[in-house]
KEKOL-212553 format. One record per residue: chain; x, y, z of N, C-alpha, C, O in turn. Coordinates in steps of 0.001 Angstrom, whole numbers, plus 500000, padded with zeros to 6 digits. Example, Ala and Ser with C-alpha at 12.3 -4.5 7.8 and 13.67 -1.06 7.14 Angstrom:
BEGIN
+-------+--------+--------+--------+--------+--------+--------+--------+--------+--------+--------+--------+--------+
: kette :   n.xx :   n.yy :   n.zz :  ca.xx :  ca.yy :  ca.zz :   c.xx :   c.yy :   c.zz :   o.xx :   o.yy :   o.zz :
+-------+--------+--------+--------+--------+--------+--------+--------+--------+--------+--------+--------+--------+
:     A : 513190 : 494310 : 507800 : 512300 : 495500 : 507800 : 513200 : 496700 : 507800 : 514236 : 496681 : 508465 :
:     A : 512850 : 497750 : 507080 : 513670 : 498940 : 507140 : 512900 : 500030 : 507870 : 513409 : 501138 : 508039 :
+-------+--------+--------+--------+--------+--------+--------+--------+--------+--------+--------+--------+--------+
This chain:
BEGIN
+-------+--------+--------+--------+--------+--------+--------+--------+--------+--------+--------+--------+--------+
: kette :   n.xx :   n.yy :   n.zz :  ca.xx :  ca.yy :  ca.zz :   c.xx :   c.yy :   c.zz :   o.xx :   o.yy :   o.zz :
+-------+--------+--------+--------+--------+--------+--------+--------+--------+--------+--------+--------+--------+
:     A : 500823 : 498808 : 500000 : 500000 : 500000 : 500000 : 500870 : 501260 : 500000 : 500577 : 502215 : 499280 :
:     A : 501913 : 501266 : 500787 : 502834 : 502395 : 500847 : 503567 : 502543 : 499524 : 503870 : 503651 : 499081 :
:     A : 503846 : 501394 : 498897 : 504521 : 501412 : 497595 : 503626 : 502057 : 496542 : 504120 : 502797 : 495692 :
:     A : 502333 : 501796 : 496577 : 501388 : 502385 : 495628 : 501312 : 503904 : 495823 : 501271 : 504653 : 494846 :
:     A : 501293 : 504351 : 497058 : 501245 : 505788 : 497330 : 502521 : 506467 : 496839 : 502478 : 507547 : 496250 :
:     A : 503628 : 505832 : 497087 : 504908 : 506383 : 496644 : 504959 : 506465 : 495129 : 505418 : 507465 : 494578 :
:     A : 504496 : 505429 : 494453 : 504486 : 505407 : 492981 : 503531 : 506470 : 492432 : 503850 : 507144 : 491453 :
:     A : 502377 : 506618 : 493052 : 501414 : 507621 : 492607 : 501982 : 509023 : 492811 : 501831 : 509883 : 491943 :
:     A : 502628 : 509259 : 493938 : 503227 : 510571 : 494197 : 504355 : 510838 : 493204 : 504487 : 511956 : 492705 :
:     A : 505154 : 509841 : 492919 : 506248 : 509979 : 491961 : 505711 : 510250 : 490563 : 506261 : 511083 : 489843 :
:     A : 504650 : 509562 : 490171 : 504028 : 509769 : 488865 : 503470 : 511190 : 488746 : 503659 : 511840 : 487718 :
:     A : 502794 : 511672 : 489773 : 502283 : 513043 : 489763 : 503418 : 514059 : 489688 : 503303 : 515075 : 489003 :
:     A : 504496 : 513787 : 490381 : 505647 : 514681 : 490348 : 506263 : 514731 : 488950 : 506615 : 515809 : 488471 :
:     A : 506394 : 513604 : 488308 : 506945 : 513548 : 486942 : 506024 : 514268 : 485965 : 506504 : 514997 : 485097 :
:     A : 504731 : 514082 : 486086 : 503777 : 514746 : 485193 : 503822 : 516257 : 485398 : 503829 : 517016 : 484430 :
:     A : 503851 : 516692 : 486651 : 503894 : 518130 : 486943 : 505189 : 518745 : 486433 : 505171 : 519828 : 485848 :
:     A : 506302 : 518071 : 486646 : 507581 : 518599 : 486177 : 507634 : 518615 : 484659 : 508165 : 519553 : 484065 :
:     A : 507099 : 517603 : 484039 : 507082 : 517540 : 482568 : 506238 : 518642 : 481970 : 506601 : 519212 : 480941 :
:     A : 505113 : 518952 : 482600 : 504256 : 520030 : 482101 : 504928 : 521378 : 482283 : 504827 : 522251 : 481421 :
:     A : 505611 : 521548 : 483399 : 506283 : 522823 : 483634 : 507489 : 522990 : 482714 : 507749 : 524090 : 482227 :
:     A : 508207 : 521931 : 482479 : 509406 : 522011 : 481641 : 509054 : 522075 : 480161 : 509888 : 522481 : 479353 :
:     A : 507851 : 521689 : 479791 : 507463 : 521691 : 478384 : 507402 : 523075 : 477794 : 507597 : 523226 : 476588 :
:     A : 507136 : 524106 : 478597 : 507000 : 525457 : 478087 : 508307 : 526244 : 478078 : 508330 : 527398 : 477649 :
:     A : 509392 : 525636 : 478545 : 510667 : 526334 : 478616 : 511402 : 526194 : 477293 : 511591 : 525093 : 476777 :
:     A : 511810 : 527337 : 476759 : 512603 : 527333 : 475538 : 514018 : 527730 : 475892 : 514235 : 528731 : 476575 :
:     A : 514969 : 526960 : 475437 : 516358 : 527278 : 475692 : 516984 : 527808 : 474416 : 516997 : 527131 : 473388 :
:     A : 517486 : 528992 : 474490 : 518169 : 529622 : 473369 : 519585 : 529924 : 473823 : 519809 : 530436 : 474919 :
:     A : 520519 : 529602 : 472974 : 521913 : 529868 : 473310 : 522406 : 531073 : 472531 : 522257 : 531157 : 471312 :
:     A : 522996 : 532004 : 473267 : 523544 : 533212 : 472673 : 525013 : 533307 : 473056 : 525387 : 533071 : 474205 :
:     A : 525831 : 533651 : 472087 : 527255 : 533835 : 472356 : 527518 : 535187 : 473003 : 528511 : 535371 : 473708 :
:     A : 526619 : 536123 : 472755 : 526815 : 537498 : 473185 : 525637 : 537923 : 474069 : 524487 : 537753 : 473666 :
:     A : 525893 : 538469 : 475255 : 524778 : 538913 : 476103 : 523986 : 540068 : 475475 : 522802 : 540238 : 475765 :
:     A : 524634 : 540854 : 474622 : 523931 : 541943 : 473936 : 522885 : 541360 : 472985 : 521769 : 541869 : 472883 :
:     A : 523268 : 540275 : 472284 : 522318 : 539631 : 471371 : 521149 : 539024 : 472150 : 520010 : 539050 : 471683 :
:     A : 521428 : 538484 : 473326 : 520360 : 537924 : 474159 : 519399 : 539019 : 474613 : 518184 : 538821 : 474616 :
:     A : 519943 : 540178 : 474996 : 519094 : 541307 : 475390 : 518269 : 541793 : 474208 : 517088 : 542100 : 474371 :
:     A : 518864 : 541868 : 473025 : 518120 : 542262 : 471825 : 516972 : 541292 : 471574 : 515863 : 541714 : 471246 :
:     A : 517231 : 539998 : 471725 : 516192 : 538984 : 471523 : 515033 : 539213 : 472491 : 513870 : 539215 : 472088 :
:     A : 515357 : 539407 : 473769 : 514297 : 539598 : 474772 : 513543 : 540911 : 474541 : 512326 : 540969 : 474716 :
:     A : 514263 : 541958 : 474151 : 513599 : 543238 : 473863 : 512671 : 543115 : 472655 : 511550 : 543623 : 472673 :
:     A : 513138 : 542442 : 471612 : 512314 : 542285 : 470402 : 511072 : 541438 : 470680 : 509969 : 541796 : 470266 :
:     A : 511251 : 540322 : 471378 : 510092 : 539459 : 471631 : 509121 : 540095 : 472617 : 507930 : 539786 : 472592 :
:     A : 509611 : 540978 : 473486 : 508714 : 541675 : 474418 : 507962 : 542803 : 473721 : 506907 : 543225 : 474194 :
:     A : 508490 : 543292 : 472608 : 507855 : 544426 : 471926 : 506876 : 543989 : 470844 : 506258 : 544836 : 470199 :
:     A : 506723 : 542695 : 470634 : 505796 : 542202 : 469607 : 504632 : 541472 : 470264 : 504806 : 540705 : 471211 :
:     A : 503457 : 541732 : 469741 : 502216 : 541168 : 470268 : 501897 : 539859 : 469539 : 502123 : 539736 : 468335 :
:     A : 501379 : 538906 : 470272 : 500945 : 537634 : 469684 : 499690 : 537892 : 468855 : 498738 : 538486 : 469362 :
:     A : 499663 : 537460 : 467591 : 498470 : 537679 : 466769 : 497260 : 536867 : 467238 : 496122 : 537198 : 466909 :
:     A : 497506 : 535819 : 467997 : 496422 : 534952 : 468441 : 495905 : 535336 : 469826 : 494700 : 535310 : 470076 :
:     A : 496809 : 535686 : 470707 : 496436 : 536001 : 472093 : 495916 : 537432 : 472192 : 496138 : 538252 : 471301 :
:     A : 495233 : 537709 : 473271 : 494718 : 539042 : 473486 : 495728 : 539860 : 474263 : 495883 : 539683 : 475471 :
:     A : 496407 : 540747 : 473580 : 497335 : 541702 : 474186 : 498409 : 541032 : 475038 : 498664 : 541444 : 476170 :
:     A : 499028 : 540008 : 474490 : 500104 : 539315 : 475187 : 501324 : 539294 : 474275 : 501211 : 539002 : 473084 :
:     A : 502484 : 539602 : 474833 : 503709 : 539621 : 474048 : 504087 : 538199 : 473655 : 503709 : 537234 : 474320 :
:     A : 504844 : 538086 : 472560 : 505203 : 536746 : 472091 : 506181 : 536062 : 473047 : 506282 : 534836 : 473042 :
:     A : 506902 : 536829 : 473864 : 507810 : 536172 : 474803 : 507075 : 535555 : 475987 : 507628 : 534698 : 476676 :
:     A : 505833 : 535980 : 476234 : 505035 : 535426 : 477336 : 503991 : 534415 : 476880 : 503416 : 533706 : 477706 :
:     A : 503743 : 534342 : 475598 : 502645 : 533536 : 475082 : 503063 : 532085 : 474861 : 504192 : 531796 : 474465 :
:     A : 502122 : 531186 : 475126 : 502347 : 529767 : 474863 : 501723 : 529323 : 473546 : 501770 : 528139 : 473212 :
:     A : 501143 : 530249 : 472797 : 500501 : 529902 : 471525 : 501562 : 529426 : 470529 : 502678 : 529944 : 470512 :
:     A : 501213 : 528449 : 469711 : 502177 : 527930 : 468735 : 502709 : 529016 : 467787 : 503883 : 528994 : 467417 :
:     A : 501863 : 529946 : 467403 : 502326 : 530992 : 466491 : 503368 : 531882 : 467165 : 504284 : 532373 : 466504 :
:     A : 503235 : 532092 : 468474 : 504238 : 532875 : 469197 : 505569 : 532135 : 469239 : 506632 : 532744 : 469125 :
:     A : 505500 : 530832 : 469401 : 506723 : 530040 : 469356 : 507403 : 530140 : 467999 : 508626 : 530256 : 467918 :
:     A : 506599 : 530095 : 466921 : 507158 : 530254 : 465573 : 507774 : 531643 : 465403 : 508833 : 531791 : 464792 :
:     A : 507099 : 532659 : 465951 : 507620 : 534026 : 465838 : 508928 : 534174 : 466621 : 509861 : 534829 : 466155 :
:     A : 508994 : 533568 : 467804 : 510241 : 533620 : 468582 : 511365 : 532916 : 467832 : 512497 : 533397 : 467806 :
:     A : 511047 : 531769 : 467220 : 512046 : 531047 : 466414 : 512557 : 531916 : 465277 : 513757 : 531954 : 465004 :
:     A : 511646 : 532610 : 464618 : 512035 : 533453 : 463482 : 512895 : 534632 : 463932 : 513870 : 534981 : 463266 :
:     A : 512538 : 535240 : 465056 : 513345 : 536349 : 465591 : 514743 : 535843 : 465924 : 515732 : 536500 : 465601 :
:     A : 514831 : 534689 : 466564 : 516131 : 534104 : 466905 : 516941 : 533831 : 465646 : 518132 : 534136 : 465584 :
:     A : 516293 : 533260 : 464654 : 516970 : 532933 : 463393 : 517489 : 534207 : 462707 : 518621 : 534235 : 462226 :
:     A : 516667 : 535250 : 462663 : 517081 : 536501 : 462026 : 518211 : 537177 : 462801 : 519090 : 537799 : 462204 :
:     A : 518188 : 537055 : 464112 : 519293 : 537589 : 464905 : 520591 : 536846 : 464608 : 521654 : 537457 : 464490 :
:     A : 520496 : 535523 : 464487 : 521676 : 534719 : 464172 : 522226 : 535039 : 462784 : 523423 : 534893 : 462538 :
:     A : 521348 : 535479 : 461875 : 521778 : 535862 : 460528 : 522425 : 537243 : 460514 : 522989 : 537651 : 459499 :
:     A : 522349 : 537968 : 461633 : 523002 : 539255 : 461739 : 522151 : 540437 : 461319 : 522685 : 541516 : 461061 :
:     A : 520844 : 540261 : 461246 : 519979 : 541377 : 460858 : 519805 : 542344 : 462028 : 519882 : 541956 : 463194 :
:     A : 519568 : 543609 : 461688 : 519360 : 544638 : 462711 : 517946 : 544523 : 463279 : 517096 : 543821 : 462732 :
:     A : 517715 : 545227 : 464385 : 516393 : 545208 : 465016 : 515327 : 545746 : 464065 : 514222 : 545208 : 463996 :
:     A : 515660 : 546803 : 463339 : 514693 : 547399 : 462408 : 514369 : 546419 : 461282 : 513212 : 546301 : 460879 :
:     A : 515363 : 545727 : 460782 : 515122 : 544745 : 459717 : 514246 : 543603 : 460225 : 513365 : 543122 : 459511 :
:     A : 514489 : 543177 : 461448 : 513682 : 542094 : 462025 : 512244 : 542553 : 462220 : 511307 : 541827 : 461888 :
:     A : 512069 : 543750 : 462755 : 510712 : 544278 : 462961 : 510000 : 544437 : 461620 : 508829 : 544078 : 461496 :
:     A : 510691 : 544969 : 460622 : 510080 : 545120 : 459293 : 509684 : 543773 : 458715 : 508623 : 543651 : 458103 :
:     A : 510517 : 542766 : 458901 : 510201 : 541420 : 458403 : 508956 : 540869 : 459084 : 508073 : 540309 : 458435 :
:     A : 508900 : 541035 : 460399 : 507763 : 540492 : 461147 : 506475 : 541263 : 460822 : 505402 : 540664 : 460746 :
:     A : 506574 : 542580 : 460629 : 505393 : 543369 : 460263 : 504925 : 542986 : 458870 : 503723 : 542891 : 458622 :
:     A : 505863 : 542765 : 457959 : 505493 : 542361 : 456601 : 504784 : 541012 : 456612 : 503868 : 540775 : 455824 :
:     A : 505209 : 540144 : 457496 : 504628 : 538802 : 457541 : 503321 : 538747 : 458335 : 502384 : 538055 : 457938 :
:     A : 503256 : 539480 : 459467 : 502103 : 539357 : 460365 : 501232 : 540602 : 460446 : 500134 : 540543 : 461000 :
:     A : 501687 : 541717 : 459915 : 500895 : 542935 : 459920 : 501270 : 543860 : 461063 : 501979 : 543472 : 461991 :
:     A : 500776 : 545105 : 460979 : 501072 : 546142 : 461969 : 500533 : 545797 : 463356 : 500999 : 546342 : 464356 :
:     A : 499564 : 544905 : 463418 : 498939 : 544561 : 464693 : 499956 : 544064 : 465716 : 499762 : 544263 : 466916 :
:     A : 501018 : 543432 : 465276 : 501962 : 542847 : 466225 : 502788 : 543892 : 466972 : 503442 : 543566 : 467962 :
:     A : 502768 : 545139 : 466512 : 503550 : 546177 : 467174 : 502740 : 546804 : 468302 : 501612 : 547248 : 468088 :
:     A : 503309 : 546842 : 469493 : 502641 : 547512 : 470603 : 502629 : 549016 : 470389 : 501672 : 549687 : 470774 :
:     A : 503673 : 549549 : 469785 : 503760 : 550973 : 469484 : 503695 : 551147 : 467976 : 504717 : 551012 : 467302 :
:     A : 502529 : 551442 : 467429 : 502398 : 551570 : 465979 : 503273 : 552696 : 465436 : 503563 : 553667 : 466134 :
:     A : 503676 : 552551 : 464210 : 504516 : 553550 : 463569 : 503693 : 554781 : 463213 : 502481 : 554697 : 463014 :
:     A : 504373 : 555931 : 463134 : 503716 : 557171 : 462742 : 503699 : 557237 : 461217 : 504698 : 557574 : 460583 :
:     A : 502560 : 556913 : 460653 : 502360 : 556920 : 459206 : 501053 : 557629 : 458917 : 500323 : 558005 : 459835 :
:     A : 500760 : 557810 : 457637 : 499512 : 558500 : 457279 : 498291 : 557738 : 457802 : 497262 : 558347 : 458094 :
:     A : 498397 : 556428 : 457918 : 497273 : 555637 : 458423 : 497076 : 555804 : 459921 : 495978 : 555576 : 460431 :
:     A : 498130 : 556201 : 460635 : 498045 : 556254 : 462087 : 498054 : 557672 : 462644 : 498161 : 557845 : 463859 :
:     A : 497947 : 558688 : 461798 : 497909 : 560067 : 462286 : 496759 : 560266 : 463275 : 496938 : 560901 : 464315 :
:     A : 495609 : 559738 : 462962 : 494459 : 559888 : 463851 : 494729 : 559219 : 465194 : 494390 : 559766 : 466243 :
:     A : 495331 : 558050 : 465163 : 495644 : 557313 : 466384 : 496590 : 558102 : 467281 : 496403 : 558143 : 468497 :
:     A : 497601 : 558725 : 466691 : 498564 : 559490 : 467468 : 498057 : 560897 : 467769 : 498358 : 561437 : 468834 :
:     A : 497303 : 561498 : 466868 : 496886 : 562883 : 467023 : 495646 : 563084 : 467864 : 495488 : 564137 : 468483 :
:     A : 494765 : 562108 : 467904 : 493508 : 562263 : 468636 : 493704 : 562540 : 470129 : 493035 : 563432 : 470652 :
:     A : 494568 : 561839 : 470833 : 494745 : 562171 : 472252 : 495241 : 563604 : 472462 : 494792 : 564288 : 473382 :
:     A : 496150 : 564049 : 471626 : 496663 : 565413 : 471747 : 495542 : 566409 : 471471 : 495394 : 567395 : 472194 :
:     A : 494758 : 566157 : 470437 : 493660 : 567053 : 470086 : 492619 : 567108 : 471203 : 492085 : 568178 : 471493 :
:     A : 492326 : 565979 : 471827 : 491351 : 565960 : 472921 : 491853 : 566729 : 474141 : 491072 : 567411 : 474806 :
:     A : 493132 : 566628 : 474438 : 493694 : 567386 : 475556 : 493604 : 568884 : 475272 : 493205 : 569662 : 476138 :
:     A : 493975 : 569283 : 474061 : 493886 : 570702 : 473692 : 492448 : 571200 : 473750 : 492191 : 572301 : 474237 :
:     A : 491517 : 570400 : 473261 : 490101 : 570771 : 473321 : 489646 : 570930 : 474773 : 488908 : 571863 : 475090 :
:     A : 490075 : 570038 : 475645 : 489731 : 570132 : 477060 : 490277 : 571401 : 477688 : 489590 : 572050 : 478477 :
:     A : 491511 : 571760 : 477343 : 492111 : 572990 : 477873 : 491324 : 574205 : 477401 : 491065 : 575116 : 478188 :
:     A : 490941 : 574230 : 476128 : 490172 : 575347 : 475575 : 488816 : 575469 : 476285 : 488391 : 576574 : 476625 :
:     A : 488147 : 574351 : 476505 : 486850 : 574372 : 477180 : 486999 : 574903 : 478604 : 486183 : 575711 : 479049 :
:     A : 488021 : 574465 : 479316 : 488237 : 574935 : 480688 : 488510 : 576434 : 480698 : 487955 : 577151 : 481531 :
:     A : 489351 : 576921 : 479794 : 489654 : 578354 : 479728 : 488386 : 579149 : 479440 : 488152 : 580181 : 480069 :
:     A : 487574 : 578691 : 478508 : 486336 : 579401 : 478181 : 485370 : 579412 : 479364 : 484704 : 580418 : 479606 :
:     A : 485286 : 578310 : 480099 : 484401 : 578252 : 481265 : 484876 : 579205 : 482356 : 484061 : 579880 : 482986 :
:     A : 486187 : 579266 : 482585 : 486725 : 580165 : 483604 : 486452 : 581612 : 483226 : 486057 : 582414 : 484072 :
:     A : 486661 : 581946 : 481966 : 486379 : 583319 : 481503 : 484908 : 583668 : 481668 : 484570 : 584763 : 482117 :
:     A : 484030 : 582733 : 481302 : 482595 : 582993 : 481410 : 482197 : 583223 : 482868 : 481369 : 584090 : 483146 :
:     A : 482765 : 582470 : 483795 : 482436 : 582658 : 485213 : 482949 : 583985 : 485739 : 482279 : 584650 : 486529 :
:     A : 484143 : 584369 : 485298 : 484690 : 585662 : 485730 : 483821 : 586809 : 485232 : 483528 : 587748 : 485972 :
:     A : 483416 : 586723 : 483976 : 482571 : 587775 : 483407 : 481216 : 587830 : 484094 : 480676 : 588914 : 484313 :
:     A : 480665 : 586682 : 484433 : 479356 : 586650 : 485083 : 479435 : 587215 : 486495 : 478521 : 587912 : 486936 :
:     A : 480518 : 586922 : 487207 : 480610 : 587418 : 488583 : 481034 : 588883 : 488632 : 480801 : 589553 : 489639 :
:     A : 481641 : 589386 : 487583 : 482097 : 590773 : 487564 : 480994 : 591744 : 487162 : 481176 : 592951 : 487320 :
:     A : 479883 : 591282 : 486660 : 478782 : 592165 : 486266 : 478228 : 592895 : 487482 : 478022 : 592295 : 488536 :
:     A : 477990 : 594181 : 487330 : 477395 : 594969 : 488415 : 475879 : 594821 : 488355 : 475287 : 594661 : 487288 :
:     A : 475278 : 594880 : 489525 : 473816 : 594780 : 489585 : 473194 : 596133 : 489225 : 473718 : 597194 : 489565 :
:     A : 472087 : 596058 : 488542 : 471365 : 597294 : 488227 : 470651 : 597783 : 489494 : 470552 : 597053 : 490480 :
:     A : 470156 : 599026 : 489454 : 469464 : 599607 : 490607 : 468222 : 598802 : 490954 : 467918 : 598607 : 492131 :
:     A : 467513 : 598339 : 489957 : 466293 : 597553 : 490178 : 466624 : 596227 : 490859 : 465906 : 595801 : 491765 :
:     A : 467726 : 595557 : 490425 : 468113 : 594280 : 491024 : 468539 : 594474 : 492489 : 468256 : 593629 : 493338 :
:     A : 469217 : 595588 : 492777 : 469628 : 595856 : 494157 : 468417 : 596089 : 495056 : 468388 : 595617 : 496193 :
:     A : 467416 : 596813 : 494553 : 466209 : 597050 : 495346 : 465501 : 595730 : 495631 : 465016 : 595501 : 496739 :
:     A : 465446 : 594872 : 494628 : 464778 : 593580 : 494795 : 465510 : 592735 : 495838 : 464871 : 592114 : 496687 :
:     A : 466856 : 592704 : 495781 : 467639 : 591933 : 496756 : 467453 : 592513 : 498154 : 467282 : 591771 : 499121 :
:     A : 467485 : 593827 : 498257 : 467293 : 594463 : 499566 : 465909 : 594134 : 500117 : 465760 : 593872 : 501311 :
:     A : 464901 : 594148 : 499256 : 463538 : 593840 : 499699 : 463459 : 592399 : 500192 : 462821 : 592125 : 501209 :
:     A : 464094 : 591491 : 499487 : 464063 : 590083 : 499899 : 464830 : 589850 : 501213 : 464372 : 589109 : 502082 :
:     A : 465960 : 590470 : 501340 : 466740 : 590293 : 502590 : 466063 : 590960 : 503769 : 466118 : 590438 : 504883 :
:     A : 465422 : 592107 : 503552 : 464700 : 592762 : 504631 : 463499 : 591972 : 505048 : 463164 : 591931 : 506232 :
:     A : 462837 : 591338 : 504097 : 461655 : 590531 : 504420 : 462067 : 589348 : 505297 : 461334 : 588978 : 506215 :
:     A : 463242 : 588745 : 505023 : 463676 : 587614 : 505827 : 464095 : 588060 : 507220 : 463897 : 587321 : 508184 :
:     A : 464673 : 589255 : 507350 : 465109 : 589756 : 508654 : 463911 : 590068 : 509568 : 463941 : 589810 : 510772 :
:     A : 462865 : 590626 : 508962 : 461695 : 591005 : 509761 : 460844 : 589802 : 510132 : 460008 : 589904 : 511029 :
:     A : 461029 : 588667 : 509472 : 460217 : 587489 : 509771 : 460606 : 586786 : 511026 : 459995 : 585779 : 511385 :
+-------+--------+--------+--------+--------+--------+--------+--------+--------+--------+--------+--------+--------+
């Protein structure tokens, strides 16, 4: 009975370790700079299948293929820009967390700035309107009416 428990515990341990080790990718780099470039590139690209997850964190098969391709292009000596251009050409602009400033993305980059400026203009106009409203002098008729109302409350 103790032997069965030991075997079952050992089997569960092997299965758990195998599942955990299955997701580990080992890449060998001769240069620590190249390793940093690899990690920076894979962290800056979005998985086309996953929802807002970088390819270095994703377990999706397509992310694994993308990591393989980035590694291969790095080994071929391509620059970061060449690798990014290759991946964008193959998978589309969606994979970039920071889209490029192009005619297609002017609205994407310009809209937040325009909204902030619009908000500032609205606030300035509201402040001016309040200053003008509070700076107006009361006419003689309005003063008599206010005095009549305040006197009525005092005598009550």
